[in-house]
C-alpha positions, 0 to 999 in steps of 0.5 A: 585403028579400032579397039574397045575399051570399057569404061571405068566411070560410073555411067551417071557422072558426066565423065567418061573414062577409060583404062588403056594397059599398055601392051607390049608391041600394041600399036594403039596401047603405045600410041595411047600411053605415049603419045595423046596429051592433054587436050587432044581429040580422038574419034570413037564410036558410041558405046556398044553397051554389051555389059552394063548393070542398070541400076535401080534405087528400089533394089535390094540385091546381093552382087558378086563380081568377079574380075582379074587384071583389067577385067576390073575395068567395066566391073569397077564402073558396075560397082560404083553404079550399084553403090551409087544408086543402089543404097540397099544393095550389097556388093562382094568384089573377087579380084585376081591379079598377079600381085599386090603391085599390079592392082589396077585402081587399087586406091580407087577400090580401098577408097570404095571400101571404105566409104561403103564399109558396110555394102562393099567387101573386097577379096584379093587373089594373087597368082605369084604373091602370098598373103598368108592365106592359102584362099587369096593365092592362086588362080580364079579356077574352078577349085578356087571359086568353090573356095571362095564360095564356102569361105565368102558365099555360103549364106549369101543368096545371090541375085546377080554375077558379073565376071570379066576376066580370061576365057578359062575364068569366066567360064569356071566361075560360071559353072560353079554358079550355076551348079550353087543354084545362080540362074544362068540369066543371072550370070552376066 
């Protein structure tokens, strides 16, 4: 079987990690989660490299990252790359999930936030759980994206945006970002 997965590890770490979400009746995800053992080998194709960030130590940019659910996988790799290799850059991560318990890589993201407290902000948006703040409740659609821009990105000049999640979310964020003056070439 051939399936595509994104690395969630940072490229220069020398460690290649993927997250394989268990899908009901998923042939490969079931095999990977229930049958693969430490020491097993799996054939793989080389990375496609279609969705990536190439860091520059000289960069001093403002990045905005949007993810929903397992879309955090490549976004996490990009996030780590920026924080590790671009010491003058800052990142705003917006991460949508059903609720607190469905947040993939929750501890790792919190550790990054604590380690890079002056350069990383994280905003969780939950569709089925209420944190008591209306801006963090719902799905990341066009209206929610407008609200997030107004609340968190109003006075920030955005250099690059990376988006990974459901198609409708991606299209909505792209449209709002274009309307807010982000160049098409800077929306990934």
